[in-house]
VEXTIDO-216008 format. One record per residue (C-alpha): x, y negated, z; residue in one letter. Coordinates in steps of 0.25 Angstrom, whole numbers, padded with zeros to 4 digits, always signed. Last residue first. Layout:
% residues N
XYZa;...
This chain:
% residues 310
-0239+0144+0596a;-0249+0133+0591i;-0263+0137+0592i;-0273+0129+0583w;-0275+0140+0572g;-0280+0150+0582g;-0292+0141+0585s;-0293+0136+0600i;-0308+0137+0605n;-0305+0130+0618y;-0310+0142+0626i;-0305+0152+0615n;-0291+0147+0616y;-0291+0146+0631h;-0285+0159+0634a;-0274+0157+0624i;-0268+0146+0632d;-0268+0131+0627l;-0257+0122+0625k;-0256+0106+0624f;-0243+0100+0625c;-0242+0096+0610g;-0256+0090+0611p;-0267+0098+0603m;-0269+0099+0588g;-0263+0113+0588s;-0264+0120+0601i;-0251+0124+0608h;-0251+0138+0615h;-0253+0144+0628s;-0247+0157+0635s;-0247+0152+0650d;-0236+0146+0658p;-0234+0153+0671s;-0243+0150+0682e;-0243+0137+0690s;-0256+0133+0683s;-0259+0118+0679f;-0259+0120+0664y;-0267+0133+0666i;-0277+0127+0675y;-0278+0115+0665d;-0279+0122+0652v;-0267+0115+0644a;-0260+0128+0642s;-0245+0129+0647r;-0232+0121+0645d;-0234+0111+0657r;-0233+0096+0654f;-0236+0086+0664m;-0249+0080+0661i;-0253+0069+0650d;-0250+0077+0637e;-0254+0090+0644c;-0269+0085+0645k;-0274+0098+0653v;-0285+0105+0646l;-0297+0107+0656s;-0302+0119+0663e;-0314+0124+0672i;-0317+0136+0681g;-0330+0142+0686n;-0326+0156+0682h;-0313+0153+0689n;-0299+0155+0684a;-0286+0151+0692s;-0280+0137+0692t;-0282+0134+0707k;-0278+0121+0713g;-0289+0122+0724e;-0297+0110+0718l;-0295+0117+0705r;-0302+0130+0710d;-0314+0121+0714l;-0314+0116+0700f;-0314+0130+0694s;-0301+0136+0689p;-0300+0140+0674g;-0302+0152+0666l;-0317+0152+0668s;-0317+0139+0661s;-0327+0127+0661a;-0322+0116+0652i;-0315+0103+0657y;-0311+0090+0650y;-0296+0086+0649s;-0300+0074+0640n;-0289+0076+0630q;-0289+0091+0631y;-0304+0092+0628e;-0302+0082+0617l;-0291+0090+0611s;-0299+0103+0612l;-0311+0096+0606n;-0303+0091+0594t;-0296+0105+0591i;-0305+0108+0580s;-0310+0121+0573t;-0310+0130+0585d;-0319+0121+0592s;-0320+0117+0607f;-0333+0111+0612i;-0330+0098+0620y;-0337+0091+0631e;-0328+0096+0642s;-0332+0094+0656k;-0325+0084+0665n;-0316+0086+0676i;-0307+0074+0679k;-0292+0076+0677n;-0281+0070+0686p;-0266+0069+0682y;-0258+0068+0695p;-0246+0059+0693e;-0233+0064+0687g;-0231+0050+0680n;-0231+0053+0665n;-0234+0068+0665k;-0247+0066+0673n;-0247+0077+0683k;-0258+0088+0683a;-0257+0099+0694y;-0265+0095+0707i;-0275+0084+0701i;-0276+0091+0688y;-0280+0104+0695l;-0290+0096+0704p;-0298+0092+0692d;-0303+0078+0695e;-0319+0078+0698f;-0326+0072+0686n;-0335+0084+0684t;-0335+0094+0696i;-0350+0093+0698d;-0353+0097+0713i;-0364+0107+0715y;-0372+0107+0728s;-0376+0120+0736s;-0385+0122+0748i;-0384+0136+0753t;-0395+0141+0762e;-0399+0143+0777t;-0414+0140+0780n;-0423+0134+0791n;-0435+0126+0788w;-0445+0121+0799s;-0459+0117+0801a;-0469+0110+0810l;-0460+0108+0821n;-0463+0093+0822n;-0449+0090+0819k;-0449+0099+0807d;-0437+0107+0806l;-0426+0109+0795v;-0415+0119+0796y;-0405+0121+0785i;-0394+0131+0786n;-0382+0129+0777v;-0373+0136+0766y;-0367+0124+0759l;-0363+0126+0745s;-0354+0116+0736m;-0354+0121+0722k;-0343+0114+0713v;-0348+0111+0699h;-0342+0112+0685w;-0337+0126+0683p;-0349+0133+0688d;-0353+0140+0701e;-0342+0133+0709q;-0339+0135+0724s;-0338+0127+0737i;-0344+0132+0750s;-0350+0127+0763l;-0355+0136+0774n;-0364+0137+0786y;-0370+0123+0787p;-0381+0120+0797i;-0391+0110+0793l;-0402+0106+0803s;-0414+0098+0800i;-0425+0091+0808n;-0437+0085+0801l;-0446+0073+0803n;-0444+0069+0788n;-0435+0057+0792r;-0428+0067+0801n;-0424+0076+0790a;-0418+0064+0782k;-0409+0061+0794d;-0406+0076+0795s;-0401+0076+0780l;-0392+0064+0783s;-0386+0071+0795d;-0384+0084+0788s;-0377+0077+0776i;-0368+0069+0786n;-0365+0082+0793k;-0361+0089+0780f;-0352+0078+0776t;-0357+0067+0767v;-0356+0055+0776g;-0341+0052+0775y;-0335+0062+0765l;-0328+0051+0757l;-0322+0046+0770e;-0314+0059+0771q;-0309+0062+0785y;-0297+0071+0785e;-0297+0085+0790s;-0292+0090+0777d;-0304+0084+0770i;-0314+0078+0780t;-0329+0076+0780g;-0331+0087+0790n;-0342+0096+0785y;-0341+0094+0770f;-0326+0090+0769g;-0322+0101+0777e;-0330+0111+0770e;-0326+0106+0757f;-0311+0108+0761s;-0314+0121+0767s;-0320+0126+0753n;-0308+0120+0745l;-0297+0127+0754n;-0283+0123+0748i;-0287+0110+0740i;-0276+0108+0729p;-0264+0100+0731e;-0259+0086+0725g;-0261+0080+0739t;-0268+0067+0736d;-0275+0072+0723v;-0279+0085+0729i;-0285+0078+0741k;-0293+0069+0731k;-0298+0081+0725e;-0303+0086+0738l;-0309+0072+0741l;-0317+0072+0728f;-0321+0087+0730i;-0326+0083+0744i;-0334+0071+0738r;-0341+0080+0728f;-0345+0090+0739g;-0350+0079+0749t;-0359+0073+0738i;-0364+0087+0733y;-0367+0091+0747m;-0375+0079+0749q;-0384+0083+0737r;-0385+0097+0741r;-0389+0093+0755l;-0399+0083+0750d;-0405+0094+0741e;-0406+0103+0753k;-0413+0092+0761l;-0423+0089+0750s;-0427+0104+0749i;-0428+0104+0764v;-0436+0092+0764f;-0446+0098+0754s;-0447+0110+0762n;-0450+0101+0775m;-0461+0094+0768s;-0468+0107+0764d;-0466+0113+0778v;-0472+0100+0783r;-0484+0100+0774n;-0486+0115+0778h;-0485+0112+0792i;-0495+0100+0791s;-0504+0109+0783k;-0504+0120+0793r;-0506+0110+0804d;-0518+0104+0797s;-0524+0118+0795e;-0522+0122+0809v;-0528+0108+0813n;-0540+0110+0804y;-0542+0125+0809i;-0541+0120+0823i;-0551+0109+0821y;-0560+0118+0813s;-0560+0129+0824l;-0563+0118+0835l;-0575+0113+0827f;-0580+0127+0824i;-0578+0130+0839t;-0585+0117+0843i;-0597+0120+0833i;-0598+0134+0838l;-0598+0129+0853i;-0609+0119+0850a;-0617+0129+0843s;-0616+0139+0855i;-0619+0128+0864t;-0632+0124+0856f;-0636+0138+0855l;-0634+0140+0870q;-0643+0127+0873g;-0653+0132+0863k;-0654+0145+0869k;-0655+0139+0883n;-0666+0130+0878k;-0674+0142+0873m;-0672+0149+0886l;-0677+0137+0894r;-0690+0136+0885m;
């Protein structure tokens, strides 16, 4: 009888141990799975935050870059001189909020530090810490109508509960439309023939198609001083530096020689303002008497042979 009772006791004990073990294993598995889901959810939310962060950085870079271009054009207006080192000027404005070491109110709140601080505030609201370490800022063009502002930066994001982190170094680029900015070449070189004052010209894309059967659109292009993409002309960034050499991202307009101090050369802006010897160009029938066009541009503006006046 006692042996049977012992066996029953042992069986009860073993059963109890098994139940407790199963319970503990289930509890552990549940916690592991719960932690895994928490980490997975946190990683997903962090990835969404990083995507948003990069978009915010790109957007704020656009604002800063736009204002820097405006200030550099103002400097050209004030001095009558081109920008000597364009990339350095952008870096100074972006990092320090200054141009030529002078504080610029227009850059208040939009420097890299300001951008980094605002993104850190946003990260804190999401229980995250971030660190942005810039390595290089560059300015370039990939097409005639936009300035590309690129920041090579390390982005480190850490969850405050140490559930996840994100660390990567990449290039963030923002594209600034040059439309409606003043053409720097006009600011530097064009003078109103009536009073000698600078003769500004805003950059607006041409809306005309040139025909070899009518001079009308060429005349409208000239009257409005619109711009076309041209690999023979300088880019917008070249123009900020006062350059008139060809660039595959170049643009060009036709100078209104009726309003600007006369030069006996082609009305194409970079030729008209160039310091080189006068080009070989001819008057065009139906255009103002001061208007001339060089041979290289006959095809571009679809000039018919019958319109050329020696």
